[in-house]
C-alpha positions as CSV (number, residue, x, y, z in Angstrom):
1,X,-19.6,-20.7,83.3
2,X,-23.0,-21.3,84.8
3,X,-26.2,-21.1,82.7
4,X,-28.6,-18.3,83.3
5,X,-32.2,-18.9,83.7
6,X,-34.5,-17.1,81.0
7,X,-37.0,-14.8,82.2
8,X,-40.5,-16.1,82.1
9,X,-42.4,-15.1,79.1
10,X,-45.2,-12.9,80.1
11,X,-48.8,-13.2,78.3
12,X,-49.7,-10.7,75.6
13,X,-52.5,-9.4,78.2
14,X,-49.6,-8.5,80.7
15,X,-47.7,-6.5,77.8
16,X,-50.6,-4.5,76.8
17,X,-51.6,-3.7,80.4
18,X,-48.1,-2.7,81.2
19,X,-48.2,-0.5,78.0
20,X,-51.4,1.4,78.7
21,X,-52.0,1.1,82.5
22,X,-54.9,3.3,82.3
23,X,-56.9,0.8,80.3
24,X,-58.0,3.4,77.6
25,X,-56.7,1.5,74.7
26,X,-57.9,3.1,71.5
27,X,-61.5,2.5,72.7
28,X,-62.8,6.1,72.2
29,X,-61.0,6.7,69.0
30,X,-62.4,3.6,67.5
31,X,-66.0,4.3,68.4
32,X,-65.5,7.8,66.7
33,X,-64.4,6.3,63.4
34,X,-67.3,6.7,61.0
35,X,-68.5,3.0,60.0
36,X,-66.5,1.1,62.7
37,X,-68.2,-2.2,63.8
38,X,-65.4,-3.8,65.8
39,X,-62.3,-3.1,67.9
40,X,-58.7,-4.3,67.5
41,X,-57.6,-7.4,69.1
42,X,-55.8,-5.3,72.1
43,X,-58.8,-3.4,72.4
44,X,-60.9,-6.3,72.7
45,X,-59.0,-7.1,76.0
46,X,-59.1,-3.5,77.2
47,X,-62.9,-3.2,76.7
48,X,-63.4,-6.2,79.3
49,X,-62.2,-3.9,82.2
50,X,-65.0,-1.5,81.2
51,X,-67.8,-4.2,81.2
52,X,-67.8,-5.2,77.6
53,X,-67.0,-8.3,75.4
54,X,-67.0,-8.2,71.7
55,X,-69.0,-11.0,70.2
56,X,-70.5,-12.1,66.7
57,X,-73.6,-14.0,66.0
58,X,-72.3,-17.3,65.4
59,X,-75.7,-18.4,63.7
60,X,-74.7,-16.1,60.8
61,X,-71.1,-17.0,60.6
62,X,-71.3,-19.0,57.5
63,X,-72.9,-16.1,55.6
64,X,-71.5,-13.0,57.1
65,X,-69.7,-12.0,60.2
66,X,-71.8,-9.6,62.3
67,X,-70.1,-8.0,65.2
68,X,-71.8,-6.8,68.5
69,X,-71.3,-6.3,72.2
70,X,-72.2,-7.8,75.5
71,X,-72.3,-5.3,78.2
72,X,-72.6,-6.4,81.9
73,X,-73.6,-3.8,84.7
74,X,-71.7,-3.7,88.1
75,X,-74.4,-4.1,90.4
76,X,-73.1,-4.6,93.8
77,X,-75.3,-7.2,96.0
78,X,-77.6,-7.3,92.8
79,X,-79.7,-4.5,94.3
80,X,-81.8,-2.0,91.9
81,X,-84.1,0.4,92.4
82,X,-87.3,0.7,90.4
83,X,-86.2,3.7,88.4
84,X,-82.8,1.9,87.7
85,X,-84.7,-1.2,86.5
86,X,-86.7,1.0,84.2
87,X,-83.4,2.6,82.7
88,X,-81.9,-0.8,81.9
89,X,-85.3,-2.2,80.3
90,X,-85.3,0.9,78.1
91,X,-81.7,0.3,77.1
92,X,-82.4,-3.3,76.3
93,X,-85.2,-2.0,74.0
94,X,-83.3,0.8,72.6
95,X,-79.9,-0.7,72.0
96,X,-80.1,-4.5,72.7
97,X,-82.0,-7.6,71.7
98,X,-85.3,-6.5,73.9
99,X,-84.2,-8.8,76.6
100,X,-82.3,-8.6,80.0
101,X,-80.0,-11.5,81.1
102,X,-79.8,-12.2,84.6
103,X,-76.1,-13.4,85.4
104,X,-75.0,-15.8,87.8
105,X,-73.0,-13.0,89.8
106,X,-76.2,-10.8,90.4
107,X,-76.0,-8.5,87.4
108,X,-77.7,-7.8,84.3
109,X,-76.1,-8.4,80.9
110,X,-77.2,-6.7,77.4
111,X,-76.8,-8.7,74.1
112,X,-76.9,-7.6,70.6
113,X,-75.5,-4.0,71.1
114,X,-73.8,-2.4,68.1
115,X,-70.9,-0.3,68.0
116,X,-73.3,2.9,67.7
117,X,-75.1,2.0,70.6
118,X,-72.1,1.2,73.0
119,X,-71.5,4.8,74.1
120,X,-75.1,5.9,74.7
121,X,-76.0,2.7,76.8
122,X,-73.0,2.8,79.1
123,X,-73.6,6.6,79.5
124,X,-77.1,6.1,80.6
125,X,-76.3,3.2,83.1
126,X,-74.0,5.6,84.9
127,X,-76.5,8.6,84.7
128,X,-78.7,5.9,86.6
129,X,-76.1,5.6,89.4
130,X,-74.8,2.3,88.3
131,X,-71.6,1.3,86.3
132,X,-69.9,-1.2,84.0
133,X,-66.4,-0.4,85.3
134,X,-64.8,-3.8,86.5
135,X,-67.6,-5.9,85.6
136,X,-65.3,-8.0,83.5
137,X,-61.5,-7.9,83.1
138,X,-58.4,-8.6,85.4
139,X,-60.0,-7.1,88.4
140,X,-62.5,-7.9,91.1
141,X,-65.8,-8.4,89.5
142,X,-69.1,-7.7,90.8
143,X,-69.3,-8.6,94.7
144,X,-72.1,-10.8,95.4
145,X,-74.5,-10.9,98.7
146,X,-77.5,-12.9,99.9
147,X,-80.8,-11.4,98.3
148,X,-83.1,-13.1,100.5
149,X,-84.6,-11.0,103.6
150,X,-86.4,-13.9,105.1
151,X,-84.1,-15.0,107.9
152,X,-82.3,-12.3,109.9
153,X,-82.3,-8.5,109.9
154,X,-78.4,-8.8,109.8
155,X,-78.9,-9.1,106.3
156,X,-78.8,-5.4,105.8
157,X,-75.5,-5.2,107.4
158,X,-74.1,-7.9,105.4
159,X,-75.3,-6.0,102.2
160,X,-73.7,-2.9,103.5
161,X,-70.5,-4.6,103.9
162,X,-70.5,-6.3,100.6
163,X,-71.0,-2.6,99.2
164,X,-68.3,-1.4,101.3
165,X,-65.7,-4.2,99.9
166,X,-66.9,-3.4,96.1
167,X,-66.3,0.3,96.5
168,X,-62.8,-0.3,98.2
169,X,-61.7,-2.7,95.3
170,X,-63.0,-0.4,92.4
171,X,-60.2,0.3,89.9
172,X,-59.0,3.9,89.8
173,X,-58.5,4.6,86.1
174,X,-59.8,7.7,84.7
175,X,-60.1,6.2,81.5
176,X,-63.7,5.2,82.3
177,X,-65.0,8.6,82.9
178,X,-63.2,9.8,79.8
179,X,-64.5,7.4,77.5
180,X,-67.9,6.7,78.7
181,X,-69.0,9.9,80.6
182,X,-66.9,12.6,78.5
183,X,-66.6,10.8,75.4
184,X,-62.9,11.5,74.7
185,X,-59.8,9.7,73.9
186,X,-57.2,9.7,76.4
187,X,-53.8,10.8,75.1
188,X,-51.8,7.6,75.3
189,X,-48.4,9.5,74.9
190,X,-49.1,11.8,77.9
191,X,-46.6,10.9,80.7
192,X,-49.0,11.2,83.3
193,X,-51.2,8.4,81.5
194,X,-48.0,6.1,80.7
195,X,-46.9,6.4,84.3
196,X,-50.2,5.6,85.8
197,X,-50.2,3.2,88.7
198,X,-53.7,1.9,90.3
199,X,-52.8,2.5,94.0
200,X,-54.5,-1.1,94.8
201,X,-53.8,-3.0,91.7
202,X,-50.6,-1.8,90.4
203,X,-49.5,-1.1,86.9
204,X,-50.8,-4.4,85.3
205,X,-53.9,-5.3,87.6
206,X,-54.4,-8.9,88.4
207,X,-53.1,-12.0,86.3
208,X,-57.1,-12.9,86.0
209,X,-60.4,-12.3,87.3
210,X,-61.4,-12.1,91.0
211,X,-64.5,-12.9,92.5
212,X,-65.9,-12.1,96.1
213,X,-69.3,-13.4,97.7
214,X,-70.9,-13.0,101.1
215,X,-73.2,-15.5,102.4
216,X,-75.5,-16.1,105.6
217,X,-76.0,-19.5,106.8
218,X,-78.1,-21.7,106.7
219,X,-78.5,-20.4,102.9
220,X,-75.7,-20.7,100.6
221,X,-77.4,-19.0,97.6
222,X,-74.2,-17.5,96.3
223,X,-72.2,-20.6,96.0
224,X,-69.7,-19.1,98.3
225,X,-67.1,-21.9,98.0
226,X,-66.8,-21.2,94.2
227,X,-65.3,-17.7,94.7
228,X,-61.8,-16.5,95.0
229,X,-62.7,-15.0,98.2
230,X,-65.6,-15.5,100.6
231,X,-67.3,-14.2,103.8
232,X,-69.5,-16.4,105.8
233,X,-71.5,-14.2,108.0
234,X,-71.8,-15.4,111.8
235,X,-75.0,-14.1,113.2
236,X,-75.5,-14.3,117.0
237,X,-79.0,-13.3,118.4
238,X,-79.7,-11.4,114.8
239,X,-76.3,-9.4,115.3
240,X,-73.4,-9.7,112.8
241,X,-70.3,-10.6,115.1
242,X,-68.1,-11.2,111.9
243,X,-67.1,-13.3,108.9
244,X,-65.3,-16.7,108.2
245,X,-63.0,-16.0,105.6
246,X,-62.8,-18.4,102.3
247,X,-60.0,-18.2,99.8
248,X,-59.3,-19.9,96.7
249,X,-62.4,-21.2,95.0
250,X,-62.9,-21.3,91.3
251,X,-64.9,-23.2,88.6
252,X,-63.1,-22.7,85.4
253,X,-61.0,-25.7,83.7
254,X,-60.2,-26.8,80.2
255,X,-61.2,-30.1,78.5
256,X,-58.1,-32.4,78.3
257,X,-55.8,-30.1,80.4
258,X,-55.3,-32.0,84.0
259,X,-53.6,-28.7,85.1
260,X,-56.8,-27.1,85.3
261,X,-59.6,-27.9,87.7
262,X,-62.6,-26.5,89.7
263,X,-61.7,-26.2,93.3
264,X,-63.7,-25.3,96.6
265,X,-62.4,-22.5,98.5
266,X,-60.8,-23.3,102.1
267,X,-62.0,-21.6,105.3
268,X,-59.0,-19.7,106.7
269,X,-60.4,-18.2,109.8
270,X,-62.4,-15.7,111.3
271,X,-62.5,-11.6,111.3
272,X,-64.6,-9.0,112.8
273,X,-66.4,-6.7,110.5
274,X,-63.8,-3.8,111.2
275,X,-61.2,-6.0,109.6
276,X,-63.4,-6.9,106.3
277,X,-61.7,-4.3,103.7
278,X,-58.2,-4.9,104.9
279,X,-58.6,-8.6,104.6
280,X,-60.3,-8.1,101.1
281,X,-57.3,-6.1,100.0
282,X,-54.8,-8.4,101.4
283,X,-56.3,-11.6,99.4
284,X,-56.5,-9.7,96.4
285,X,-52.8,-8.5,96.5
286,X,-51.8,-12.0,97.2
287,X,-53.4,-13.1,93.8
288,X,-51.7,-9.7,92.3
289,X,-48.1,-10.7,93.5
290,X,-48.3,-14.5,93.1
291,X,-50.5,-15.3,90.5
292,X,-49.2,-16.9,87.2
293,X,-48.8,-14.1,84.6
294,X,-47.4,-16.6,82.1
295,X,-50.3,-18.7,81.5
296,X,-53.8,-17.7,81.8
297,X,-55.4,-20.8,82.2
298,X,-53.1,-21.3,85.2
299,X,-53.7,-17.5,86.7
300,X,-56.6,-17.8,89.1
301,X,-56.0,-17.4,92.7
302,X,-57.2,-21.1,93.3
303,X,-53.9,-22.3,92.0
304,X,-51.9,-20.2,94.1
305,X,-53.6,-21.4,97.2
306,X,-53.5,-25.1,96.0
307,X,-49.9,-25.1,95.3
308,X,-48.5,-23.0,98.2
309,X,-51.0,-24.1,100.7
310,X,-53.5,-22.7,103.2
311,X,-51.0,-21.8,105.8
312,X,-48.9,-19.7,103.3
313,X,-52.3,-17.9,102.4
314,X,-53.0,-17.3,106.3
315,X,-49.6,-16.0,107.0
316,X,-49.7,-13.5,104.0
317,X,-53.1,-12.4,105.0
318,X,-52.2,-11.7,108.8
319,X,-49.0,-9.7,107.5
320,X,-50.7,-7.7,104.7
321,X,-54.0,-6.7,106.6
322,X,-52.0,-6.4,110.2
323,X,-54.4,-8.7,112.0
324,X,-54.4,-12.2,113.5
325,X,-57.2,-14.3,111.9
326,X,-59.1,-16.0,114.8
327,X,-60.3,-19.5,114.7
328,X,-63.1,-20.1,112.2
329,X,-66.7,-20.0,113.9
330,X,-68.9,-23.0,113.6
331,X,-71.7,-22.6,110.8
332,X,-74.1,-24.8,108.5
333,X,-75.3,-24.5,105.1
334,X,-78.4,-26.4,104.1
335,X,-79.5,-25.1,100.9
336,X,-78.5,-22.9,97.8
337,X,-81.8,-22.6,96.3
338,X,-84.0,-19.2,96.2
339,X,-87.2,-19.0,97.9
340,X,-90.2,-19.0,95.0
341,X,-93.4,-17.0,95.7
342,X,-94.5,-14.6,98.4
343,X,-92.6,-14.7,101.8
344,X,-92.7,-12.3,104.8
345,X,-89.3,-10.6,105.5
346,X,-88.0,-10.0,109.2
347,X,-89.4,-6.4,109.1
348,X,-92.8,-7.6,108.3
349,X,-92.6,-6.4,104.6
350,X,-93.2,-8.9,101.9
351,X,-90.8,-10.2,99.0
352,X,-91.7,-12.3,95.8
353,X,-89.2,-14.7,94.5
354,X,-89.7,-15.1,90.6
355,X,-88.4,-17.7,88.6
356,X,-86.8,-16.3,85.4
357,X,-85.9,-19.4,82.9
358,X,-82.1,-19.3,82.3
359,X,-82.0,-15.6,83.6
360,X,-83.6,-14.4,80.4
361,X,-86.3,-11.8,81.1
362,X,-88.3,-11.6,77.9
363,X,-91.8,-11.4,76.5
364,X,-93.2,-14.3,74.8
365,X,-96.8,-15.0,73.6
366,X,-99.0,-15.6,76.8
367,X,-96.1,-14.7,79.1
368,X,-94.9,-11.3,79.2
369,X,-92.5,-11.2,82.1
370,X,-90.4,-8.3,80.8
371,X,-93.5,-5.9,80.3
372,X,-94.8,-7.2,83.6
373,X,-91.6,-6.2,85.8
374,X,-91.4,-3.0,83.9
375,X,-94.9,-1.9,84.9
376,X,-94.2,-3.2,88.5
377,X,-91.3,-1.0,88.7
378,X,-93.3,2.0,87.2
379,X,-96.4,1.5,89.5
380,X,-94.9,0.3,92.7
381,X,-91.7,2.9,93.3
382,X,-91.1,1.8,96.9
383,X,-90.1,-1.7,96.3
384,X,-86.6,-2.9,95.6
385,X,-85.4,-5.0,93.1
386,X,-82.8,-7.8,93.7
387,X,-81.1,-10.0,91.5
388,X,-80.1,-13.6,92.7
389,X,-77.0,-15.7,92.2
390,X,-79.5,-18.3,90.6
391,X,-80.3,-16.0,87.8
392,X,-83.8,-15.0,89.3
393,X,-85.5,-11.9,90.3
394,X,-86.8,-10.8,93.9
395,X,-89.4,-7.9,94.4
396,X,-88.6,-7.0,98.1
397,X,-90.0,-4.3,100.7
398,X,-93.5,-4.5,99.5
399,X,-96.5,-3.7,101.8
400,X,-99.7,-5.5,102.1
401,X,-101.4,-3.3,99.6
402,X,-98.4,-3.6,97.3
403,X,-98.3,-7.4,97.4
404,X,-102.1,-7.6,96.4
405,X,-101.2,-5.1,93.4
406,X,-98.2,-6.8,92.2
407,X,-100.0,-10.2,92.2
408,X,-102.6,-8.9,89.9
409,X,-100.6,-7.0,87.7
410,X,-98.2,-9.8,87.0
411,X,-101.3,-12.3,86.5
412,X,-102.4,-9.9,83.6
413,X,-99.2,-10.8,82.1
414,X,-99.4,-14.5,82.6
415,X,-96.9,-14.4,85.3
416,X,-97.8,-16.4,88.3
417,X,-96.8,-15.9,91.7
418,X,-97.0,-19.4,93.0
419,X,-96.1,-22.8,91.3
420,X,-94.3,-20.8,88.7
421,X,-92.5,-23.8,87.2
422,X,-91.8,-27.3,87.6
423,X,-89.3,-28.5,90.1
424,X,-86.4,-29.3,87.8
425,X,-86.7,-26.1,85.8
426,X,-86.9,-24.1,89.3
427,X,-83.5,-25.8,90.5
428,X,-81.6,-25.4,87.0
429,X,-79.1,-22.9,85.4
430,X,-77.5,-22.2,82.3
431,X,-75.0,-20.1,80.5
432,X,-75.8,-18.1,77.4
433,X,-73.4,-19.9,75.2
434,X,-74.3,-20.0,71.6
435,X,-75.1,-18.1,69.5
436,X,-73.2,-15.2,71.2
437,X,-70.4,-16.5,73.4
438,X,-67.2,-16.9,71.3
439,X,-66.0,-20.0,73.7
440,X,-69.5,-22.0,73.4
441,X,-68.8,-25.5,72.3
442,X,-72.3,-26.6,72.5
443,X,-75.8,-25.3,73.1
444,X,-76.8,-24.4,76.7
445,X,-79.4,-21.6,77.4
446,X,-81.3,-22.4,74.4
447,X,-80.9,-26.1,74.9
448,X,-81.6,-26.9,78.8
449,X,-85.2,-25.8,79.1
450,X,-86.3,-28.7,76.5
451,X,-83.7,-31.0,78.1
452,X,-85.3,-30.4,81.3
453,X,-88.7,-31.4,80.0
454,X,-87.3,-34.7,78.6
455,X,-85.8,-35.6,82.0
456,X,-88.9,-34.4,84.0
457,X,-90.9,-37.2,81.7
458,X,-88.1,-39.8,82.3
459,X,-88.3,-39.3,86.0
460,X,-92.2,-39.7,85.9
461,X,-91.5,-43.1,84.2
462,X,-89.1,-44.3,86.8
463,X,-91.0,-43.2,90.1
464,X,-89.2,-39.9,90.8
465,X,-91.8,-37.7,89.6
466,X,-91.6,-34.2,91.5
467,X,-88.0,-35.0,92.8
468,X,-85.9,-32.1,92.9
469,X,-82.4,-32.5,91.4
470,X,-80.2,-29.6,90.9
471,X,-79.1,-29.4,87.1
472,X,-76.8,-27.1,85.4
473,X,-75.7,-26.6,81.8
474,X,-72.8,-24.7,80.3
475,X,-71.6,-24.6,76.7
476,X,-68.0,-25.2,77.5
477,X,-65.8,-26.0,80.5
478,X,-65.0,-22.5,81.9
479,X,-68.2,-23.0,84.4
480,X,-70.0,-19.8,83.9
481,X,-73.2,-21.5,85.5
482,X,-71.1,-23.2,88.3
483,X,-71.9,-26.7,86.8
484,X,-69.4,-28.4,89.0
485,X,-71.5,-27.6,92.1
486,X,-74.6,-29.3,90.5
487,X,-76.3,-32.7,91.2
488,X,-76.2,-33.2,87.3
489,X,-74.2,-31.1,85.0
490,X,-74.0,-30.9,81.6
491,X,-70.6,-29.5,80.1
492,X,-70.5,-29.0,76.6
493,X,-67.8,-30.7,74.4
494,X,-69.0,-30.3,70.8
495,X,-72.3,-29.8,69.0
496,X,-74.8,-31.9,70.4
497,X,-72.2,-33.6,72.9
498,X,-71.7,-33.1,76.5
499,X,-69.5,-34.2,79.6
500,X,-71.6,-35.2,82.4
501,X,-70.9,-34.8,86.0
502,X,-72.6,-36.1,88.9
503,X,-72.6,-35.8,92.8
504,X,-73.1,-32.1,94.0
505,X,-75.2,-31.3,96.9
506,X,-77.8,-29.0,97.9
507,X,-75.6,-27.0,100.5
508,X,-73.0,-26.2,97.7
509,X,-69.9,-27.6,99.6
510,X,-69.1,-30.7,97.5
511,X,-67.6,-31.0,94.1
512,X,-69.2,-33.1,91.7
513,X,-67.1,-35.7,89.4
514,X,-67.1,-36.8,85.8
515,X,-69.4,-39.6,85.0
516,X,-69.3,-39.9,81.4
517,X,-66.8,-37.8,79.2
518,X,-69.0,-37.5,76.0
519,X,-72.7,-38.3,75.8
520,X,-74.8,-37.4,72.6
521,X,-77.8,-35.6,73.1
522,X,-80.0,-38.2,71.7
523,X,-78.6,-40.7,74.1
524,X,-79.0,-38.9,77.5
525,X,-82.3,-40.3,78.4
526,X,-81.0,-43.9,77.9
527,X,-77.8,-43.4,79.7
528,X,-79.5,-41.8,82.6
529,X,-82.2,-44.2,83.0
530,X,-80.5,-47.1,84.4
531,X,-79.0,-44.9,87.1
532,X,-82.2,-43.1,88.2
533,X,-84.0,-46.5,88.4
534,X,-81.1,-47.4,90.7
535,X,-81.4,-44.4,92.8
536,X,-85.3,-44.6,92.9
537,X,-84.6,-48.4,94.4
538,X,-81.6,-48.0,96.5
539,X,-81.8,-44.4,98.2
540,X,-82.2,-43.9,102.0
541,X,-85.0,-42.3,103.3
542,X,-85.0,-38.5,102.2
543,X,-81.5,-39.1,100.2
544,X,-81.0,-36.6,97.2
545,X,-79.7,-37.8,94.0
546,X,-76.4,-36.1,94.3
547,X,-75.9,-37.5,97.5
548,X,-76.8,-41.1,96.5
549,X,-74.1,-40.6,93.5
550,X,-71.4,-39.6,95.8
551,X,-72.0,-42.2,98.3
552,X,-72.7,-45.2,96.2
553,X,-72.5,-44.9,92.5
554,X,-69.4,-42.8,91.8
555,X,-67.6,-44.7,94.5
556,X,-68.5,-48.0,92.8
557,X,-67.2,-46.4,89.3
558,X,-64.0,-45.4,91.1
559,X,-63.4,-48.8,92.7
């Protein structure tokens, strides 16, 4: 008798998705329960598909468990009207913690929202013609697009294409409208709800999250290679001729688990714009059909690409999309940074790149950035708010008169339009981590600005004053601030302790590598000082710190 092979054990997430394919859970019923302040364990998974994470204030854990929600908007390409910005500003004041958090995927997060404010907040987002559906969960997340209008008028077409893909890949469940617009609980016993199958995602959606971005060379301001699926615009004579397709990027990993790792996407070929949606659906369904549903830490598309190979992916895309991928076109990325200050767009209007420290739009004494942006939205209705993947705000489509008016208005609130911050701060990013994120192992957002001040002092002492170094911080290894692309990255391991990675580059096409597995906060300057001294003495003309680390220092360590 031959032995039978046991069926692989699915994760609990897969079981509950199959049981309630509408993703309704008991969300509406719980919100209608007097005194309820939290969702059940299963519903905490379902609410992610609706753009919500349940959290608690970890600063208070020793004395009480204060539950609250983080709500993330789905804002394709990060573009908002002034009226929409005002709505989000009101919602932060009325239901959140009086701040707006710009995310690394061109969206806005609200923190500190209580159960009682959850329904009104999301309903008002939808009334403003935006959404939270699929901002989280095992689906395609917010689609990113280049925010800067300085290089080519083809940016408008690229943005339109990104919006088209975002809409084509949105889940079709009616639970979202029922809960957040009508305020009713779907009947889970109704056969129509039990048998619902999303026409694209199927009954159990994706094994894990899926991310898409568009980029226009020479600027890689969306970190294109960190996405599951990317489209690199090929522009000729200011006309969009098509896209190089990238597949298989992702940042997340786990400490001590070598089976998890960051990965850069592979370029698999070239497509014309009319093939865009079909190719996006093809790659998404490859993830749907071949992703690991037995281990969520191994469930991202990057592992399918790494283990089955690029040729397999290319063949599947051709078959599923009914196309023949062309040979990839040549392109060059030079920077992944935002432009700060006023610049003229290709259509003659002006845009202003505003630095937002760790993405947190707030008011502090002498620097009322949140109030200033609200007044800009109220007084200059013709402009456009754009959120960058570097957690900054861009005010676009300003006339000459609006440019002068906005500059004067911002100055009244202590917000400068030039020399907005120091060079290390301007090139930095951080995830929120503590006290809200349940995964945080160490401080990040609250920690990084002070650390940057210390590192700027150190750079001045070793002859590197004013040197730009891309520095990113995360409170855990999951990679929300894309640390594995930075020239220096601090990845939390425990309170006050960080794993340090070195060697990323400014083009965003090279992963960094682990330098030190653990460094205590108090030891960071002493550990980095000899390295920075060597860099100042040994660098070639114009060589950046990350390039020197990759060329010299990390290879010495490896050998």
